[in-house]
C-alpha positions, 0 to 999 in steps of 0.5 A, a space after each residue: 450485527 447478527 449474533 454468531 451461530 452456535 458452534 464450539 465454545 468461544 475462544 477469548 483473545 484481547 485482539 482479533 486481527 482480520 488480514 495478514 498483510 503488512 498492516 495486520 502483521 505489524 499490529 500483531 507483532 507490536 502486540 506480541 512484543 508487549 506480551 498481548 495475546 491476539 489471533 490473526 485470521 487470513 483467508 489465504 495460505 501462508 504460501 500465497 501471502 508470501 508470494 502475492 505480487 505487490 509494490 515495494 517502495 517504502 518511505 524512510 520514516 516507515 523503515 524507522 518505525 519498523 526498525 524501532 519495533 525490531 521488524 526491519 533486520 532483513 529489510 535493512 540488509 537487502 533493500 535497495 536505497 533510491 536517491 533519484 528519479 527521472 522524468 522524461 518528457 518533450 524528448 528529454 531526460 530530467 534527473 531529480 536528485 531528491 536525496 541531495 535536496 532533502 537528505 532523505 531517500 526511499 527504500 525498495 523492498 518488495 512487499 512479498 519479502 516484507 510480509 515473509 519477514 513479518 509473518 516469520 517474526 510473528 508466528 515463528 519467533 514471537 509465537 503468535 496465533 495465526 490461522 490460515 485459509 479461514 472462510 466466511 469471516 463474520 464480525 459480531 457485536 462491534 458496538 458492544 464491550 465484548 465483540 467477537 469474530 467467527 469463521 469457518 475452520 478449513 480443517 473441520 468445516 465448523 464455525 468457530 467463535 473468538 471473543 475479544 476486546 477489539 477487532 483490527 480490520 486489516 483485510 484490504 479493499 474487498 474484505 469483510 471488515 470494511 463491509 461490516 461498518 454500518 453505512 449510516 456510520 461511515 462515509 465513503 469518499 471515492 475518486 475515479 481517475 478514468 484511466 488504467 495502468 497496464 502493470 507489467 513484470 519483465 524478466 529483464 535487468 532494469 534499464 536505468 539506475 533509478 525510477 523512470 516516469 515517462 510523460 508522453 502524448 501517447 500515455 504515461 509509462 513507468 519503470 521501477 527496478 524490482 531486483 537485478 533480474 526483474 523490472 516493473 513497468 507500467 503503461 497507461 491504457 483504457 480502464 478495464 482493458 483486456 491485458 491480452 490485447 497487449 502483445 509482447 511486441 506492442 508492449 515493448 514498442 510503446 515502452 520504447 516510445 514513451 520512455 524514449 529521450 535524447 541520450 537515453 540508453 535503449 531498454 533491455 527487453 525480456 519476457 513478460 511474466 505478469 500482465 494485468 490492468 489496474 483501474 486507477 481509483 482512490 477511496 477513504 472511509 471516515 471515520 476509520 473506527 466503529 465501536 470496537 472495530 478499527 480499520 487499517 490499510 486498504 480496508 480504510 483507504 485505497 490510494 492508486 499506485 500513482 504515488 506508491 503510497 499504499 504500503 506506507 499508509 498501511 504501516 502508519 496506521 499499524 504503528 498507531 493502532 498497535 501502539 494504541 492497543 498496547 497502551 489501552 490493554 496494558 495501562 488502561 490508557 485509551 488516548 491513542 485509540 481515541 485519536 486514532 482515526 483523526 491522526 491517520 486521516 490527516 496523512 491519508 488525505 495529504 497523500 491522496 491530494 498528492 496522488 491526484 496532483 501527480 496524476 495530472 503530471 503523469 497523464 495530462 500530456 495524454 489527455 487530448 486537450 492542448 490546454 491541459 497538455 500545455 499546463 502539464 508541461 509547464 508544471 513539469 518544467 517548474 520542477 527543474 527551474 524552481 527550487 521552491 517547487 522542487 522542495 515542495 515535490 520532494 517533501 510530498 514524494 518522500 512523505 517528510 512533512 514535519 506535521 500532517 
């Protein structure tokens, strides 16, 4: 890394966290609870990160981890518990009561609400140092015993330097921290699905008491409640397609067709308040560590929203990283940090495999290949005729495996 540019005297901190999403804020809260000083750097404003639209499915083990760290108060009061999902294919409805099978459930709590909770706890309750709106973040001397991070202050326009012991890279898929890992050190594995999802928010009450997955020859469709007044929908589309090609009438016609099933109540229509196309792809960075830089969340791995696993993996990383940094900085115990990348990647690759498997389940009937359509329908039927297949699906869907 290039040396930092001259500027005001450096400010020391044991840990610099780049990015104020769920991973970065969770790490910061864990550090502050242990009285470890840290600095969080975020390029956006506080108002932006508290409103940024993101998914909200949180697995039960992740909520337990937040609760154990004093970070789940509002979530436990306000989140909705989901116990069942419903598949629709061949014109029929098939309920999958995963809580009856496993005793476990999902929580639905939109990510902006979780981020709001985490930033309030970090900045307002635990007195954490967080700097919003920073520009041109750069990482320096990561392979030394004294790395540093510099940035341009939005108020003064001056470059400031923070010296530290460790850097936590939690700034997402397009952030600077992943790009700071030398190409010869890290392997990037990527998978492109060749499909897109039109992500929609409708100002309309949910049309079902659970998540709906429509596996249709015209393409996948999904229905997920976000609040009593707002529903998230997905429609399979062409990657890179202009969302403006999808008019209000076209969207609702396709949703009715792809989610239609015998005995199903009609969809409750409403104004579309968001339309964007997501190109489905995954990637994994191995290892997730370079010198004193530790990646977490989307900076280290991206899972397409097919399986709703991204925020859960970010929290898993953050628990391990936060606990490992505390152990190193307060007790001199580097065991957790030494095994951090390997421990994270075991769950990451398991979730990636499930996402790939689930993609075929969702999209196989629309592939234009009669053989793929036939095998996909066989896979779908097996979920409702084989207890072993149902149990295996529920374990991966809920992330409840005893070991990864």
